C-alpha positions in Angstrom: 0.0 0.0 0.0 1.2 3.5 -0.9 0.0 6.5 1.1 1.1 10.0 -0.2 0.7 13.4 1.3 0.7 16.6 -0.7 0.3 20.3 0.0 1.8 23.7 -0.2 4.9 24.7 1.9 4.0 24.9 5.6 0.9 22.7 5.3 2.0 20.3 8.0 2.9 17.2 6.1 5.8 16.1 8.3 3.6 16.4 11.5 0.8 14.3 10.0 3.2 11.7 8.7 4.5 11.2 12.2 0.9 10.7 13.4 0.2 8.2 10.6 3.3 6.3 11.5 2.3 6.1 15.2 -1.2 4.9 14.2 0.2 2.2 11.9 2.7 1.0 14.5 0.0 0.8 17.1 -2.2 -1.1 14.7 0.5 -3.6 14.0 1.3 -2.6 10.4 4.9 -2.6 9.1 5.6 0.8 7.4 8.3 2.8 5.8 8.5 6.6 5.6 10.1 8.3 2.6 10.0 11.5 0.7 10.5 13.2 -2.7 12.8 14.5 -3.8 15.6 12.8 -1.9 14.4 9.4 -0.9 17.6 7.7 -2.1 21.3 8.6 -1.9 21.2 9.7 -5.5 17.9 11.5 -4.9 19.5 13.5 -2.0 22.0 15.0 -4.5 19.2 15.9 -6.9 17.2 17.4 -4.0 20.2 19.6 -3.1 20.0 21.1 -6.7 16.2 21.4 -6.8 15.7 23.1 -3.5 18.8 25.3 -3.3 17.6 29.0 -3.4 20.7 30.0 -5.3 19.5 27.9 -8.2 16.8 30.4 -9.2 17.5 30.0 -12.9 16.5 26.4 -13.4 14.5 26.0 -16.5 11.0 24.5 -15.8 11.8 21.6 -18.2 15.1 20.9 -16.4 13.2 21.0 -13.1 10.6 18.5 -14.5 13.3 16.0 -15.7 15.2 16.2 -12.4 12.1 15.4 -10.5 11.4 12.5 -12.9 15.0 11.2 -12.5 14.6 11.3 -8.7 11.3 9.5 -8.9 12.6 6.7 -11.1 15.4 5.9 -8.7 13.1 6.3 -5.7 10.5 3.8 -7.1 13.0 1.2 -8.2 15.3 1.4 -5.2 12.9 2.0 -2.3 9.1 2.2 -3.0 8.6 -1.0 -5.0 10.8 -3.2 -2.9 9.1 -2.0 0.3 5.6 -2.6 -1.0 6.7 -6.0 -2.4 8.0 -6.9 1.1 4.5 -6.2 2.5 5.2 -2.8 4.1 2.9 0.2 3.9 4.9 3.1 2.3 4.2 6.7 3.5 5.6 9.2 1.0 6.0 13.0 1.6 5.1 14.2 -2.0 4.9 12.0 -5.1 4.0 12.4 -8.7 1.0 14.8 -8.0 3.6 17.4 -7.0 5.0 17.3 -10.5 1.5 17.7 -12.1 0.8 20.7 -9.9 4.2 22.5 -9.6 5.6 21.9 -13.1 2.2 21.6 -14.9 -0.4 23.9 -13.4 2.1 26.4 -12.1 5.2 26.3 -14.3 3.0 25.9 -17.4 4.5 22.7 -18.9 1.9 20.9 -21.0 -0.2 18.7 -18.7 -0.5 15.9 -21.4 3.3 15.7 -21.5 3.5 15.5 -17.8 0.9 12.7 -17.7 2.9 10.8 -20.3 6.1 11.3 -18.3 4.4 10.3 -15.1 3.0 7.1 -16.7 6.4 6.2 -18.0 8.1 6.8 -14.6 5.4 5.1 -12.5 5.1 2.0 -14.6 1.7 1.3 -13.3 2.4 2.2 -9.7 -0.2 4.6 -8.1 -0.9 5.8 -4.6 -3.8 4.0 -2.9 -4.8 7.1 -1.0 -3.5 10.7 -1.2 -4.1 13.3 1.4 -4.0 16.9 0.3 -3.4 19.3 3.2 -5.2 22.4 2.1 -4.2 25.7 3.5 -4.2 29.4 2.7 -0.8 30.1 1.1 -0.2 33.1 3.3 -0.6 31.0 6.4 1.5 28.2 5.0 4.4 30.5 4.1 4.3 32.1 7.6 4.5 28.7 9.1 7.3 27.6 6.8 9.5 30.7 7.4 9.0 30.4 11.1 10.3 26.8 10.9 13.2 28.0 8.8 14.1 30.7 11.3 13.9 28.4 14.3 16.1 25.8 12.6 13.5 23.1 12.3 13.8 23.4 8.5 16.9 24.0 6.4 17.6 27.4 5.0 19.5 25.7 2.2 16.2 24.3 0.9 14.1 27.4 0.4 13.9 27.8 -3.4 10.1 27.3 -3.4 9.5 29.3 -0.2 11.2 32.3 -2.0 8.6 32.2 -4.8 5.9 34.9 -4.9 2.5 34.5 -3.2 0.9 34.1 -6.6 3.0 31.0 -7.2 1.8 29.3 -4.0 -1.8 30.3 -4.8 -1.5 28.5 -8.1 -0.1 25.5 -6.4 -3.1 25.4 -4.0 -5.6 25.7 -6.9 -3.8 23.0 -8.8 -4.1 20.6 -6.0 -7.8 21.3 -5.6 -8.3 20.8 -9.3 -6.6 17.4 -9.4 -8.6 16.3 -6.3 -11.8 17.3 -8.1 -10.7 15.2 -11.1 -9.9 12.0 -9.1 -12.2 12.1 -6.0 -11.8 8.4 -5.2 -8.1 8.7 -4.4 -7.8 12.1 -3.0 -8.8 13.3 0.5 -8.7 17.1 0.9 -8.2 18.1 4.5 -8.4 21.6 5.9 -5.0 22.0 7.4 -5.6 25.4 9.0 -6.8 24.0 12.3 -5.2 22.3 15.2 -2.8 19.5 14.1 -4.6 17.0 16.3 -7.9 17.8 14.5 -6.3 17.3 11.2 -4.8 14.0 12.5 -8.2 12.7 13.5 -9.7 13.4 10.0 -6.7 11.7 8.3 -6.7 8.7 10.5 -10.4 8.3 10.1 -10.1 8.1 6.3 -7.0 5.9 6.5 -8.8 3.4 8.8 -11.6 3.1 6.2 -9.0 2.6 3.4 -7.2 -0.1 5.4 -10.5 -1.8 6.1 -11.4 -1.8 2.4 -8.0 -3.1 1.5 -8.2 -6.0 4.0 -11.8 -6.8 2.9 -10.7 -7.0 -0.7 -7.7 -9.1 0.3 -10.0 -11.7 2.0 -11.6 -12.6 -1.4 -8.3 -13.3 -3.1 
């Protein structure tokens, strides 16, 4: 099973992943936490390029291909082997980020991105994707607060340095893809207390796990 979390900067994905992991552990499920970009040794090098604020002249198509390269390595080296071993994989960002950031916001043709995603994923798809929805102004304030207090790296602020309009486009892109694929996406209001957000996510996840186990009983 593959669980992915998406959202703008500062939406609280890391906090919610910790809650999901604690829930799975308590429930007796084996799990593995990973992220994009940077879920492999090679991916960490790609991440350092993509998120470095000094690299503000990366062409959108270069950006797209770097993310695709990171994802290929990540899927082949980490995600597929973990799923095949029976673990539940929790991933902080996945291919939906590419659709939204490089497609809706950078303006690369969406049909091209869909083709590239199909090639890279090779039939793999998240079982459930949580979008943590948040006003971009609030998200950016949260993100910069974390950067200033040292809980997030200042060397990875290329996207935080983008204008507010960029982040508004990201949010709208996520809401649009959720509208297009309602059976996979769960949009959660991330503006409230983290424990309230947690309860919504875990409630939906519990349903998804029950459905998975029910289907498995008929195999």
